[in-house]
C-alpha positions in Angstrom: 113.2 134.2 111.4 115.4 135.5 114.3 113.3 135.0 117.6 115.9 136.8 119.8 114.5 139.9 121.6 117.7 141.6 122.7 119.3 143.6 119.9 122.8 142.2 119.7 125.0 143.2 116.6 127.5 140.5 115.9 130.4 142.8 117.2 128.7 143.2 120.5 127.9 139.6 121.3 129.3 138.7 124.7 131.4 135.5 124.4 129.3 132.6 125.7 132.2 131.5 128.0 132.0 134.9 129.8 128.2 135.1 130.3 127.8 133.1 133.6 130.9 134.7 135.1 129.4 138.2 134.2 126.1 137.4 136.0 127.9 136.0 139.0 130.2 139.1 139.3 127.2 141.5 139.1 125.2 139.4 141.6 121.8 141.2 141.1 119.0 141.4 138.5 115.9 143.3 137.7 113.1 140.7 137.8 110.3 141.5 135.3 106.9 139.8 135.3 103.4 140.4 134.1 100.3 139.9 136.2 97.0 138.3 135.1 95.8 141.7 133.9 98.9 142.3 131.8 100.5 144.9 134.0 104.3 144.6 134.4 106.1 144.5 137.7 109.9 144.9 138.2 112.0 144.3 141.3 115.7 144.7 141.9 117.0 141.6 143.8 120.1 139.7 144.6 120.5 136.4 142.6 122.5 133.3 142.1 122.6 131.5 138.8 122.8 127.8 139.6 122.7 125.3 136.7 119.5 126.2 134.8 117.9 128.3 137.4 118.3 131.9 138.7 117.2 132.2 142.3 116.7 135.2 144.5 114.4 136.8 147.1 112.4 139.9 147.6 110.6 141.6 150.5 107.3 140.1 151.6 106.0 143.7 151.9 106.6 144.1 148.1 103.4 143.1 146.5 105.2 142.1 143.4 105.5 138.5 144.5 101.8 138.1 145.2 101.1 139.2 141.5 103.4 136.6 140.0 101.5 133.8 138.2 103.3 130.5 139.0 105.2 129.1 136.0 104.4 132.2 133.9 107.0 133.9 131.6 109.5 136.2 133.2 112.6 138.1 132.4 115.7 138.8 134.6 117.9 141.7 133.4 121.5 141.7 134.7 123.4 145.0 133.9 127.0 145.9 134.3 128.7 149.2 134.3 127.7 151.8 131.7 129.0 155.1 130.5 128.4 157.9 128.0 131.0 158.0 125.2 131.8 161.4 123.8 132.6 161.6 120.1 135.3 164.1 121.1 137.4 161.2 122.5 137.7 159.5 119.1 141.0 159.9 117.2 138.8 159.7 114.1 137.1 163.0 115.0 140.3 164.9 114.0 140.5 162.8 110.8 137.0 163.2 109.2 134.6 164.5 111.9 132.0 161.9 111.1 131.4 160.7 114.7 128.4 160.8 117.0 127.8 160.1 120.8 127.1 156.7 122.1 126.7 154.7 125.3 128.8 151.7 126.3 127.3 149.0 128.5 126.9 145.3 129.2 123.8 143.4 129.8 122.5 139.8 130.1 118.8 138.8 129.6 117.6 135.6 131.1 114.1 134.4 130.2 112.1 131.5 131.5 109.3 130.4 133.9 109.0 131.9 137.3 108.1 130.3 140.6 107.5 131.8 144.0 108.8 129.9 147.1 107.1 131.0 150.3 108.8 128.3 152.3 111.1 129.2 155.2 113.4 126.2 154.7 113.8 127.0 151.0 114.4 130.7 151.7 116.9 129.9 154.5 118.9 127.7 152.2 118.9 130.4 149.5 120.0 133.1 151.9 122.8 130.8 153.2 124.1 130.3 149.7 123.8 133.9 148.8 125.7 134.9 152.0 128.5 132.3 151.5 128.9 133.6 147.9 129.4 137.2 149.0 131.5 136.4 152.0 133.8 133.9 150.4 136.6 136.3 149.6 136.6 138.0 153.1 139.2 137.2 155.6 136.7 137.2 158.4 133.8 135.5 156.9 130.3 135.9 158.4 128.0 132.8 158.3 124.3 132.6 158.7 125.0 130.2 161.5 126.9 132.9 163.4 123.5 134.4 164.3 121.1 132.7 166.8 118.7 130.3 164.8 115.6 131.9 166.2 116.9 135.4 165.2 117.6 134.1 161.7 114.1 132.6 161.3 112.6 135.8 162.5 114.5 137.8 159.8 113.6 135.3 157.2 109.8 135.9 157.6 109.9 139.3 155.8 111.3 137.8 152.6 110.0 135.5 149.9 112.0 133.3 147.4 111.7 133.2 143.6 113.1 130.8 141.1 113.5 131.5 137.3 113.8 128.3 135.3 116.1 129.7 132.5 115.0 128.8 129.0 117.0 131.4 127.0 120.0 133.6 127.6 121.0 136.7 125.5 124.1 138.7 126.3 125.5 141.9 124.9 128.7 143.9 125.6 128.7 147.2 123.7 132.2 148.3 124.3 133.3 150.2 121.2 134.3 147.0 119.4 133.3 148.5 116.1 135.8 151.4 116.6 139.5 151.4 115.6 142.2 150.7 118.2 143.0 154.5 118.2 139.4 155.3 118.9 139.1 152.8 121.7 142.3 154.2 123.2 140.7 157.6 123.1 137.6 156.4 124.9 139.7 154.8 127.6 141.6 158.1 128.0 138.4 160.1 128.1 136.8 157.9 130.8 139.9 158.1 132.9 139.9 161.9 132.6 136.4 161.9 134.0 137.5 159.7 136.9 136.0 156.4 135.5 138.0 153.2 135.3 137.6 152.0 131.7 138.0 148.4 132.7 134.9 146.6 131.5 133.7 149.6 129.5 136.0 149.5 126.5 137.0 146.4 124.6 140.7 145.4 124.9 
């Protein structure tokens, strides 16, 4: 029996070699957890995928972190660009008319056990790595150490760290792979006509 939870037709499976790069390029996730009463929480947060763990932080004022049960099951959803696909863009519309609308998108689901880190040293180390990751391509990089240490510590107090110990990864890229070359070309043209760059939204 298939125990996967994300519906991924074979044609839409994201190549395993591309999954980590996709998560890194997006750099954010929706963290979903369930409290002791079974009520779900979700928070958008910046993340880093390091080895077998996904780390990030959320605001201390956000009660989500207080409702997380240490080492309980959690889900992080990383989503890329998405776009509506009109059936009018398909070359096959003129051929037989048997076409319907759809939506193109990419997503990665990471499941595992969640831990909260309310430790200023842990959080400062995380913020430093997150900052270095997003500043690395800038000509004039900003470093956490550019700010006074007492100021940094003051601004770390309002955030709390989280760590997802990744146990499974499911990845999907629904990019019109099941359509003909002519249909995919039509989708690319249609997106461009609407001012949307088709890169990453239509399979090559």
